[in-house]
N, C-alpha and C positions, 0 to 999 in steps of 0.2 A: 614360494617363488625361489629360483635358484640363486645362489650366489653370483654376483657381477664383480667381476675384476677388471676394473679398467685401467689401462696403462698410464704411467705418470706423463706423456706428452699429451693425452687427452686432456688430464686435469688440469696440467700448467695452461693449456690453451682453451678450456673450456670458456665460450664465448660469454657464459652466463657472468662470469668475472671480471669482463673487462667492461669500463677501464679498470686497472687494478686503485686500492684506495689506499690513503696513508693513516696517518695517526690523529685525522682531523675527521673522519668519517666512519661510519659504521652501515653495514648492509642488514636490514631486517625482513623476517619471513611472515608471510601470512601463508596457511596454508589448509587443505580439507582432503578428506578421501576423493579418490578419484572414481571410485565405483568399480575397479577393477585390481584391487589390491595394492595400488601404489598410492602416489598424492598428486595433487595439483596445487599451485599457489603463485605467490609473487615474492620475488626476491629485489629488494629496492634499497638504493642507497641515500644516506642523509648525514647531513653534519651532526656530527657527534652532541653538539650543544643545542640543535633544534630537532632533535628527535621526537617522534611521537611516543606516548607511553609504550612501554613494551615488558615483557616476562622475558625470563632467561630460564636455563637449563643447565644441571649439572649431573653428569652422567660418567661411567668410565668407558674410555673408547674399545678397548679390546684391538683385536687385528684390524688394520686398514681396509676393509674388504666390503663394499655394498651389497646390502640385500635387497633394497628398494631405491627409487628414485623420485623425485619431486618435478613434475612439469612445470616450467615457468615459460615466459613469452619468449626468450631467447633461448630456449632448448631445455636441458634438463639437470638438475644437481643429483649426484650419487648421494645416498643415505646411508652410513654407516649400520652395519648389522645389528649393532647394539644401541642405536639410536631409533630404528624404526619400532620398536614396540613402544618407546615411548611417545612417539607422535602419535601413536593408535592410541594410547591412552589418555593423550590429551584431547584428542578429536571426540572420544567416547565420553568423555568427562562432562557434567554438566556445568563447571566452575569456568570452563573456558568457551570462547566462540571462534568461529571461522575469521571474524574481524579483527581478532587479536594479534599485534604483532609480536614476534619471536625472535630474541638472539640465541642462536644455537652455533657455537664456536667451529665445529666440524661442517657447518655447512653455509655458515656466514662469513669464512675467510678462506680464501684460495691459501690452502696449507703448503703447496707446491711452489708459490712464488716466496723466495725466503725474504724478500724486502718487505712483501705486504705482510707477512707471517710477523715479521720481527716489529714492525710498526703496531699491530693489532696487539702483540703480547703485552707492548710497552702501556697502552690504554686500558687493559682489561679490568684495572681497579676502578676508573672511572665509568666504564660500562657496568659492571656487576654493582656499583653505588647507585646508577640512576634506574635499574630494573624496579619494577613494581613488586615482583615475588620471584623467588627462584623455584623452580621444581627441581626437588632433589632426588633423582632416578636411581633407586637401589636395587632396580631389574624386577622379574616377575618374582611370583611367591614360589614357583618351583623353578630352579635353574641346575640341571644336571643333577649332580648329588645333594645340592644346597635346596633344603624345603622350609620356607618360613611361614606357612601356612598357619594361621591364628596367632603370629608373633604382634602386628599391629593393633589388634582389639585386646589383646593382654597389656599390652603397652600402655594402651587406654587406661584401662581397668588401675595398673600401677601409678599412673601419674593422678589419678582421683583418690589414691591412698597416702600421697606423700603426707600431709599432716597428720594422717592418722597413725602412721608408722613411726614417726619421730619417737623414741624411748619407750617404743612397745616391742618388748622382746618377745612376747607371745606371738604376736601377729606376725614377726619378721620369722620366728620359726615355723609358724604354720606356713608360710607360703615358700618354705624351704621344705617341705614334705613331698613325697613321693606323688602325692596327687597332682602337683603343679610340673611336674617333671617333664612332659610333652610341651608345653608351652614356655620353659627354660629352654629347652633344646630349641625353639623356633626362634627364640629372641637372640641367643647363642648364635645361629646361623644366619639370622638379620644382621646382627653385628660385625660377623666376620663377612660381610660382603666387601669386595674389593674398593668400593668408594670410600670408604672409612679411612684408607690408607694412600692414596692417591694425592701425589703433591697439588694438584691443580685444583682439585674440589675443594682446598680449602680456605682459599679467597672466596670461591664461588658459594661459599656457605657461610663467611663472617661478614662480608660487604653488603648482602642486599638488606633492605630494610623489612622484608618479610620472607620466610623460607617455610616449605612444605614437603615432607617426605612422601614418595610414593613406592610403593613394593606392589607392584600388579596393579589390582583396582583398589587397594587399600590406601589411604592416606592418613597420615597424621602429622599436625602443626609443630613447628619446633617449640613452640611454647608448652606442649603438651611432652615431647619427646625429653625437654629438658627436665620437668617434673619425673617422669618415668626413671631417668637416670639417675636422678638423686635418690628415688626410692630402690632401685637395685643396688646403690650405693649402700644404704641402709640394711638391707637384707643379706647381702653378701659379705660385709665386712667383716673379717677374721675366719670367712670361709672362701677363700679363695680356690677356684678351679672347681668348686664343688656342684654349682649349677650349671657352669660353662667356663670354657678358657678365660683367667682373668685377662690375657692380652686384648682379647675381642672387646671387653667391656673398657679397657684403657683408652684404647682408641676414639672411643665415642666420648669418654669422659675427658680426655684431654682438650678435644674440639669446645666442650663445653666451657672448660677454664680459660682457652683461647678467646672464646669470645665475650667471658666476663671481663677479661685484661682490656679488649678492645673498647669496650662499651665504656668500661671505668676511665680510660684514657681519652673518651669523646673522640675519636676517630683519629688521635695523633698519630697512633701506628705504632706495632708493637717491635720489639728489638730484633735487629735482623740474624744476630748469631745465635743467640736465645730461640728464635723461632726455627732455624736450620737444625740446630739441634734436638728440640722438641721433636719435630717430625722426622728424627733419622730414620726411622723405621716405616717411613713413607718411600712409595715406588714413583718413577717417572720412567718414561719411555726413553727421552733425552737427558743425561744427566745435568745439562745447562740449565733444564728447567726447574731445577732444585731450586735455582735463585730468582729465576724469572717469574716461577709462578706465585712468588709471593711478594711482587714488586709493588702489587698494591695494598698489600698490609703494614710494609713495615713503615718505620718514621721516615721524615723528609730527610735528613742526613743518610739513612741507611739507604733511601733510593739513590744518591749520588755514588754511595761505594758500590752498588750493583751496577750503576749506568746504564748505557742503552742495551737491548737486548742483542746480543751478537753470537748468530750460528753459524758463522764462517770459524770463529776460533776453536781450537782442539778444547777437549774437557779439561786437561793438565793446566793449560795456559789460564783458562777461563776459573778455575780454583785459586792459582795462583796470583791472579789479577786481584782477586776479593782481598786477599793480606794486602797486596800493594796498597790498592784503594783505601782499606782500611787503616792502615798506617798513616796516607795522607790527608784522611779525614778526622782522626782521632788521636793521633801521635801515641798509640799502643799498639802493642804485639801480641796482647792478650788474645786474640783471635788463634794466634798459633797454638795456645795450649788445646786446640780442639782436635788437634793432631794427634793428641794423647788416644782419642776413640776412634776419630775417622782418620784412618790411615791405611796404607797397601797391605797391612797384615790383617786386616779385617777377616773373620769368617764368611760372613756374609756380604763381601765385595760384589757387588752387582756389576759383572762387565757382560759385553757381547762378545760371543763366541769369537776366540782366536784375537782378542784386543787385549795389550796391554799397556795400562796407562801410568806412566813415570810421572805421578805427580810428586814436585819436592816434598821433603819430610817436614816441613816448617809449613806447609799448606795443608789445611784439613782436606780429604779426599770426602767430600761429601757425598761421593756416590754409596759409600758404606752403609750396610743397612745397621743402625745401631737402635737398641731397645730406648724408648723415651723414657726421659727424666726430668723433674721440673727444675734441679739444680746439678747436672750431671758433674761437674768439675768445681774445683777450688776457685778457677777464672769466672765461674758462674755465679760468684760470691754476692749477697744481697746489695753490697756498697758499690758494685760495679755497673752502673746505670748503662754505660757504652756497650756492655757486654749483655746484659737483663738475664731475666729469668723468669719460670712462670708459678713463683709460690703464690698462694691464694691471697684474697686482696684483705683478709684480716691478718696478714704477717707483713705489713708494709715496714713497722720499724726495725732499726737495725743501728749496731754500735760499733760491731767489730770490721777491721779491714786486713787484708792480706796487702801489703806493700812491700814487698822483698827489697827494691833497688832504693826506695824513699824516693821522694819528690823531687832533691837536686840530681840525683845520678839518674833518673827516669828521665831528664830532660838532657841528657847527654848520651843518648842510644845512640846516634850517629848512624842509622838505618840506611842503608842502599841496596837498590836491587838491579841484578843484572838486566839489561835490555829484553833479553829473552825469557826472563822471571824463572830461571831455573837455578838460579843462586841469589841468597841474600847475603850482605854483610852489616854485622852488627857489633857493637860494644858489649862486653860482659864481664864480669867477676867471676872465675871459677873457683867452686870454694875447696871441692875434695872428690877423690874418687870412693866409690861404692866397694866396700870391701866384704859385707855381710848381706844376705838378702832371707828373708823368713819365709816359711812355707804357706801355702795355700791349698793344696791338695784335699779334696773331699769337703772344702768348705761351701759348694753350689755357688761359687762367684759367678757375675754375669760378665766374664772375662770374654773378650771375642776376638781374640788372636789366633790365626792359625799358629803361631808360634808356641805358646802356651797349650795348644791343643795336642800339639807334637810332643813336645816336652814337659809337660805338666808344669805344676806349681811346687816343685821340692825346694827345700832351702839350699842358699848356695854359701859356702863359707871359704873364704881364704885361708890357707894353713897358718898364716901368723898376720899379725898387723905389722907393717914396715916400722921399725923403731924410730925412725926419724918422724914420720907422721902422726905419732901419737899425741894425744894433747899436752901440752906444756903444764895445764894446771889440773890437777886429777879433780874429778868432779865427786862430789858425796854420793853415796848410795841415793840418797833421798832425791837429790837433783837428776839422777839417771832415771830413778823410777817415775819422776814427775815429766821427764822428757817423753818417756814411753809411754804414760797415760794421756798427754797432751797429743802425742803423734796418732796415735790409735784412732781418736776422733778428730784428729786434723785441727785441734783447739777450739772446737766450736760445740757449743751447746745444744744447737738444733740442725735439721737437716738442711735448712735454708741457709745456715751459714751466716747467723745474723749477730749472733752475741758469742763472747768467748767462753769457752769452756769453764764451767765452775770449779774450786779447788777440790770440792768433793769427791770428784771423778777419779782422784789419784788413790784416795782411800777405796772406793768401790773397785779400782783396777787391784788394788794389794789384796782385798779381802776375796776376788775371784780367783787369783792366780795361788793364795794360800791354800784355797779350798781343793785347787787342782794339784797341789804338792802331794796330796796323801793319795793320790787314785793311781792305779795300776796303769802300765800304758796299754793302749787300744789293742785289739788282737790285729796281727798285720793282714791287710786286704780289705775287710769289710770298711765302708765308710760308718759315719757315727750316727747314720741313720739305721743301720742294720742291727741285728740282734747282738746287745753286748751284756755281760754279766751284770747283776745288780749292783749299783754304783750309787753314791750320794746325788741328791738332786744337784745338778750343776748344768748350767747352761750347754747344751751339746755342741754348738758351734764354740762357743769360746773354749769347751774342752779341748774339741781337736785341734783349733788354733795353738792351744797351749803345748800340745803334745809335739807338733810340728816346729814350734819356735823355744821351747824352753832351752834346748842347748845352744841358741844364737847367741854368739859371743859379742857382750856390750865392752869393749875395749880390754877390760882385764879381767871380765869373769863372764859367764853366760847367764841366762835370764834366771835359769832356778837357782843359781847359787846367789844370785842378787837378792831375789826373795827369800830366800832361807837366812840371808845374813842380817835383812831387815828383820823378819818377824823373829827371829831368836836374839838381836840385839836388845839391850835396855830400854824399856819402855820411853825413855828419854830421846833415844834416837829418833821416834817419830811421834814425839807428843805435838809437835806442831802440826801435825794433819788433821784436818778435820773429820769428824763421825763421818763414816760411809751412808749416802743417802738410805741403804736398806742393806741389812745384813743378809738378805737374800741370795742366792746364787740360782734361784731357780730358772727355768729356760726363759728366754723374753717369747712373748707373743705380741705381733704386730697388731693393734687395735686401731679403729676407725678415728685416730686423732692427728691433725694439721702438722702439730707442734709437740712433740713429746721432747723429755730432756734426760733421759736416765742414759748412762752410761752404755748400758748394753745396747739401747737403741742407734746411739752413735757410732758404736762398734760394728754393729750390724751393716750400717750404713757406708761405712769405710771399708769393711773387709769384704763382704758379700756384695753390696750392691756397685761399688766403686772398685772393687776388685783390687786393692792397693795392699801391698807387701811390707812388712817393717824392713827398714834399711837403717845399717850402719856404716859410715864411713871409715877410711883407713884413720882419720884425723878423730874419731869419736863423734860425729855428729848423727844424731838420731832423727829418724823420722820416716815417712811413708815413701814408696816408689810406684811406679807403673809396674804390673806384673810381670810385663815381660821385659823389664830391667835385669840387666845383669852384673855381677861383679867387675868392676873397670871401667864401668860407665862413670862419666862426671857429672858431678851436681853444679849446675851452676847458674848464675843470675843474670839474665839477658836483661840489661837497662831498660828497655822499652817495655817490659813484662813485669806485672805486678805478681807473678807467682814464678819460684826456682823450677828450673827445667832438668832434666835428667837427659844429658846429651852423649852422644857415642861418637868416638874419632874414628874417621874412616879417609883411606885412600892414602896415596902416597905424598900428594899433595895434600897438607892437612886440612879437613874439612870436618864439619860436624854434622851429624844428623840428630833431628830431635825423636825422643822415643816418648817423652810425655812428662806431665806435672810432676812434681815433688814436693812433699811437706819436707822442710829442714828446720826443726826445733832449733829455735833460737836466731834465726836468719829470715822470719817472715815478715818484719817490721821495719825496715829501713837501718837494722843493725850494720849493714856492709859499709853503709855511708861511713861511718865513723872509722872502720877499719882501713877504708881506702885514704881518708885524711890522712891518718897517723901512719900510713906507709906499711902496715901489715898484709893488706892486700892490694893487687894490681888491677888495673882495668886492661882488658886484652881486647884485640879485634878478631871476631870469628868469621868463617866462612861457612855460611849454611848451606847445606844441598839437600 
């Protein structure tokens, strides 16, 4: 049948949608084929609390064009081209009958009535929670270049092998052989389907009591799919991208983890900010749906932060309003830290053609497409329940806390917002200007900034440190070494930021630096993964990082000189250091462990995954800065935020932009409180734009 394009005037005034419904009612659908290629059925309104049992569907909308219609008593309802194959599959399945009621959003909601749409979006959590089962439609087995033939039967086999695969390296290796290549290709195509990365499908998947995937005529229950995903995890661990792109697996695996946490919380809800970040690589046609689509998933307090769906407000105001409401509810500005990742400089910022959104730098630009991570920022620390993260269930315990302003100053943040939500005022303590920044070129970071894409990650050095800004008390070489080692791991032992870094990390760092001292500089041009002359076995990422940062000036001397000074001094100079965890400097290999604690793993997480560069301020503060920070940027502690921020002064009327999070060694646990009380630091008022 040819595509049907219905004008908005018809859809808005379609008599089958009258009278309009509010947030107390839903429309349900019964349907069956009409024998002429379309469908006939009944579309009936019910009070939500007294609706009959019904099924629901989850699918990718695609373009708003209709290929079929459903004839009902008052006329007919257009059916999206992406929905018609699903309706046919339901009619042909022996699992369902023509007497079953269905809730299918694009059919049961008048999407062209903004008021009705907003009201129905607000109750979608209730709708999906009440459904008997959700049919998760991944599309036909063959769709364009995507061929999933054989994927579902293979997944069912993998589900049955889950118990046998655990610890069985031979079986895992056998399943990676060429014999199974066609099946892995099909599975990769299935996991690459757009359903896995659409924001609306998340709550549609998590909330129903039962879920089943359908791909063409093939079906697999979630209970089986979950086991299959764990089998894939065991088979592919340490072999990323060998069988199919890792990012396709991650999308499905992340949903598995989110469902685990949802069930563990017994329906109390997921943390709003952590969820927004965790699905940062998901897509939504309307950017405001990034928050509205998870309204049914988040905690009660976070639902208050989101508020009533409002499709009249512009996107920048919606994102700024989220910060405003988060502050009102939690008295915290930790949400501001997420503008470190989600900002207007993101490479993958998805905007409509010709559209420019001026979101304040203190408000995360949730439209940016950012790779998912369980703990993407220091603000995501395990101690911050108001932010939350997606660490696994066996990693609940934690003892370490970042709290830069300390409890007393945090209560004196004095935060105000402009009525138009374009500016924010808050109190802060400005620590120091950045003088030097380390390099990250060829470190294969996850940096997502157009600034860095254009300018690279080369080191930045000021010609000299201003004399008046030098530390009043000279630090010992070992104290500087410790500040470096702890900065490079954000002073945490694990990637979930639960425990403080152990003392032996300092020795581990020294061993690696000492090994690098004897290396010749790499040939200019090629990255560390290209052909290099034979050299001692030293981790390649650390080696590359060393060559870019060995000349970084640490107040009085560069890094290489510091290491030389320590390693050539009498033994008593570093006799207080514990022995290193390992004398090995071999390349770090990521293994299937949720919670490792080697220095190199933490270094990889900070430098490569979080794209942080070493910084030294004019006064000698050592730490880590966002990759797009620049000399002259200010490191400050905003009193309502637990993490220091890198700020940039702009405009003739002094204003400040947020660049991102900063780790400032020695300033992460409320030390600034004492400095303010003793008059060595002052609280200032900042206008943030």
